[in-house]
N, C-alpha and C positions, 0 to 999 in steps of 0.2 A: 779786840785785836790790837788796837793802838796801845792799850794799857800793857798788854803782854810784851809787845815789841819795845815799848819804853823801858821795860825791865830786862831786856836782853833775851827774851824767850824766842825760840825758833818756832814759827807758826806752821808746822808741818800739816796739821789737821785742818787749818783754816784757809790756806792758800793753795791753789792748784799749781804748785811749782814742781818741776821734775826732781825726783829723788835721784841721788847718784846711782849709777848703774854698777852692778857687781859688788864685790866685797872690798873693804878697805885694804889697800896694798901696804904691806909692811916689809921691812928688811930685818932679818935676825942675824946678829953678829955677836959672838962672845957672850952668849946668854943674855943679850940685851935686844930690845925691839925698838925699831925706828920707823917713823912715817916715811914711806917710800915716795920719791918724786913722781912716779907713774900714777900715784893716787890722785894727783892734782887734776888731771884731765877729766876725772869723774864729775867735776864741778863746772865744766865748760858750758853746759846747757843752761845752768842757773845763771852763770855770769853773762851769757848772751842775752838772757831775758832782762836782767838788771841793766845791761848796757843799752838796751833799746828804750829805756824809760826817758822820756823828754821831761826834764826837771821843770822847765818853765810852764809847760802845758799841765803838768801834774799840780803844780802850785796854783795855777789859775783855777783848775777844777776844784781843788781843795778849798780855796778861798770862796768860791761860789757856793759850795755845799757845807761850809764850815758851821753855819748856824744850826743846820739840821744834824750834822755830826755831833756838835756840842750838846744838843738836846738829847740825842741818843746816849751820849757819854754820861750825862747826868742821870738818865733813866736806868742805866745799868748799875748805878750805885757805886761808881768809882769814888775814890776819896778826894774829891775836889780836883783842882788843877784843870787843865784843858787838854782836849784831844790834840791840839797843835803842839802843846808842850810835851806830851807823851811821844809824839812822832819825832820831834826834835831830839828828845832824850835818847830814843832808840838810834837815831842817826849818829848822835854823839858817841854812843857805845861802839857803833861800827867804826867810826873814825878813830876811836881810842884803841882799837885792836892793835896789839904790838906786832911789829914786823920782826919776827924771830929770824935770827941768822943761824946757819949751820943745821945740823941734823936735829930733829925733834924726837926725843926719846919718849917711848910709850911704856906702859905697864899693862898687864892683863890680869887683874885680880879675879875676874870671873869671866863671863862671856864677852863683854865689851872691853875695848881698849880705853885707857885713860892716859892723860899726860903724866909723865913721871915727875915733872916739875910742879910742885904744889901751887906755885903762883900762876901757872898756865891753867892747871886744872880748875882753879877757883874763878877763872874768867866767866863771864856771861856766856850762855849757850851760843848766841849769835857770834861772839868773838871766837869761840872754839871752832865753830863751823868754818869761819873765815881762815883760820890757821890751817885746817884740814884742806881747804881749797887751794892752798899754795900761793906763793908770792905774786904770780902774774894775775890770777883771778882776784886775789885779795886787793891788789892795787887798783884794778879796774872797778871793783865794787866800791871801794873806798872813794875813788874819784867821783863815781855817780852819786854816792851818798853825800859827798861834799857839795856837789851841784844842787841836789835836791834840798839839802839843809839850808844852803844860802838862798835858794829860791823861796822856801817857806819863811825863812827869817825876814826876808825883804819884801814879802807880799803883805798887803794890808790886812 
């Protein structure tokens, strides 16, 4: 799980987090598709869960169990590194999510929407999810990620 997160994967099948309710809201105008602001509230429950995380308590828990987690990390056959490093890498990806301004254009080449801008579409899954969550939710999640990253980086 830490390895996937460190690579920017969204862990839908591993974490019991609420899925956004309803369909993605879009606005169509002049044969173009845009992410609609009313879509952002679909991610409020996820943001509330992340906002409830106590970064210092989480870092203390992690530090206590890190030897066991590192042992499991090695047994899973990961390519070296550390479980702490993977978590920090994932948090760094969250923090590096761009704060896009203005409307976000989408395309629909098949069933699912994609970002029209190739530089946005090429972002890690977790970053694209944060963009869909909207600026308010993204800022809250990034603030919590910063706190947790700092707590992990500064714990023994």
